[in-house]
C-alpha positions in Angstrom: 186.8 124.4 104.9 183.4 124.2 103.5 181.7 123.6 106.7 178.4 125.1 107.3 178.1 126.3 110.9 174.6 126.7 112.9 174.9 128.1 116.5 172.8 129.2 119.3 172.6 131.1 122.6 171.8 128.8 125.5 168.9 129.6 127.8 169.8 132.4 130.1 172.7 133.6 127.9 173.0 136.1 125.1 170.0 137.1 123.4 168.0 134.1 124.3 165.0 134.3 126.8 165.3 133.5 130.5 166.8 134.3 133.8 170.7 135.0 133.2 172.4 131.8 134.1 169.6 129.6 134.5 170.6 126.9 132.0 168.0 124.7 133.6 166.4 122.3 133.6 168.9 119.9 131.9 166.3 117.9 130.1 164.9 121.1 128.2 168.3 122.3 127.4 168.8 118.6 125.7 165.6 119.2 123.9 167.0 122.7 122.6 170.1 121.2 121.1 167.9 118.2 119.7 165.9 121.4 117.9 169.2 123.0 116.6 170.1 119.3 115.3 166.9 119.3 113.4 167.4 123.2 111.9 170.7 122.1 111.0 169.3 118.8 109.1 166.4 120.9 107.6 168.9 123.6 106.2 171.1 121.3 104.7 169.4 118.2 104.0 171.5 115.1 103.4 174.6 116.2 105.0 176.3 114.7 108.0 175.7 116.6 111.2 178.3 117.2 113.9 177.8 118.8 117.4 180.4 120.9 118.7 180.5 122.7 122.4 182.9 124.3 124.5 183.2 124.5 128.3 179.9 124.1 129.4 179.0 123.3 126.2 181.1 120.7 126.2 179.9 119.1 128.9 176.2 119.5 127.0 177.2 118.0 123.8 178.9 114.9 125.6 175.7 114.7 127.8 173.4 114.9 124.6 175.6 112.2 123.2 174.1 109.9 125.6 171.0 111.3 126.2 169.7 113.5 123.5 167.1 112.1 121.2 168.5 113.6 117.7 171.9 111.5 117.0 174.8 113.1 115.1 177.8 111.7 113.2 180.2 112.8 115.8 181.0 115.0 118.7 183.4 117.6 119.2 184.1 119.0 122.7 186.5 121.9 123.4 187.8 122.2 127.3 184.7 120.3 128.8 183.4 121.0 132.0 183.7 117.5 133.1 185.5 118.4 136.4 186.2 121.8 137.5 189.5 123.1 138.3 188.5 124.1 141.8 185.6 121.7 142.4 183.4 122.2 145.6 183.8 119.9 148.6 181.1 117.2 149.2 179.4 118.9 152.2 179.0 122.1 150.2 177.7 120.1 147.2 175.2 118.4 149.6 174.0 121.6 150.9 174.1 123.2 146.8 171.8 120.2 145.9 169.2 120.8 149.0 168.7 124.5 148.0 168.2 123.6 144.2 165.5 121.7 144.7 164.1 124.5 146.9 164.8 127.4 144.6 166.5 126.0 141.4 166.2 129.3 139.4 168.2 131.0 142.3 171.4 132.8 140.8 174.8 132.9 142.3 178.2 134.2 141.0 180.1 131.9 138.8 183.5 133.3 140.2 185.0 132.7 136.8 188.2 134.5 136.5 188.6 135.9 133.0 192.4 135.9 133.2 192.3 132.0 133.0 190.3 132.4 129.3 193.6 132.7 127.3 197.3 133.8 127.6 196.3 136.6 125.7 195.3 139.3 128.2 193.3 141.1 125.6 190.6 138.4 125.8 190.2 138.9 129.5 189.3 142.7 129.1 187.1 141.9 125.8 185.4 139.5 128.1 184.8 142.0 130.8 183.7 144.7 128.5 181.2 142.5 126.8 177.6 143.5 127.4 176.2 140.0 127.0 178.6 138.8 129.2 177.0 138.0 133.1 178.9 136.4 136.2 175.6 133.9 137.1 174.9 130.6 137.2 171.8 129.3 138.7 171.8 126.6 141.5 170.0 123.9 139.4 172.4 124.7 136.2 175.4 124.2 138.5 174.4 121.1 139.7 173.2 119.9 136.5 176.4 120.5 135.1 178.7 118.6 137.9 176.0 115.8 137.5 176.3 115.4 134.2 179.8 115.6 134.0 180.1 112.4 136.4 177.7 110.7 134.3 179.9 111.3 131.2 182.8 110.0 132.8 181.3 107.3 134.1 179.7 106.1 130.8 182.4 107.3 128.4 183.1 103.7 126.9 179.5 103.5 125.8 178.7 103.9 122.1 177.2 106.9 120.6 179.4 108.0 118.0 183.1 109.0 117.6 184.3 112.2 119.6 187.2 114.6 119.2 188.4 116.1 122.3 190.5 119.0 122.8 192.1 120.7 126.1 194.4 122.7 127.2 197.4 121.4 129.8 197.2 124.7 131.7 193.3 125.3 131.8 192.9 127.0 135.2 188.7 126.8 134.8 188.0 123.0 133.5 190.4 120.6 135.0 192.2 118.8 132.0 192.2 115.7 134.2 188.0 115.3 133.0 189.2 115.1 129.6 192.1 112.6 130.3 189.7 110.4 132.2 187.3 110.6 129.4 189.7 109.8 126.7 191.2 106.9 128.8 187.7 105.5 129.4 186.3 105.7 125.7 189.4 104.3 124.2 188.7 103.9 120.3 185.7 105.8 120.5 187.6 109.5 121.4 190.6 111.1 119.6 192.1 113.6 122.4 194.5 116.4 121.4 196.2 118.2 124.8 197.8 121.1 123.8 200.6 121.9 126.1 200.6 125.0 128.4 197.1 126.4 126.7 194.4 127.9 128.9 190.7 127.6 128.5 189.6 129.1 125.6 191.7 127.3 122.9 189.8 129.5 119.9 191.7 132.5 121.6 195.0 130.9 122.0 198.0 130.7 119.6 197.3 127.0 118.5 193.7 128.1 117.3 194.7 127.6 113.6 196.1 123.9 114.2 192.9 123.3 116.3 190.7 124.4 113.6 192.6 122.3 111.2 192.2 119.3 113.5 188.1 119.9 114.0 187.8 120.5 110.2 189.8 116.9 109.2 187.3 115.4 112.0 184.1 116.5 110.3 185.3 116.0 106.7 186.5 112.6 107.6 183.0 111.7 108.9 184.4 111.5 112.3 187.4 109.2 111.7 
């Protein structure tokens, strides 16, 4: 579609530095995203910049829409982690918050089941065999994600540029209810598309060509 793409590995992921799973503190991660946006502007001067994130990345880009310094023309969020499919009970969250203040970089299993990524079973096999995949999240990263999700939902109607929101109705990892709540609260600021029966990674589902066309149309139209 003629759209240039620039991406990065988050802290503690892929080939980036940092303890595996420690995507924190959130303020520094938002600064990382600011850096990415500046790099995009320098690489393609005069072009509108859009920010896209999936899952935890969806949580991050919607949070950046509210709190980031570098503003963009629009935001695309795919299966964002606003409400987890299996959220922790309030008492457990209270304990995790206390522990995160004492040991923020302590990593724990993220308990992500690869079978929920896609209805294509081969995707789970590839995920398990990928040497850059790890099963960890730090205490602070987990608490930051939950807190940011709550903030994004509470402030969904605030101005911050147009949003394209995409989610599968059968996502067993990040609850589709989070996206539904955001879309209802954001109103005309948000274009929402829900894919019936699809799992977490829409880019690894049969509807990917349709999703790709939807994203391209949003970007090429300037977020309309």
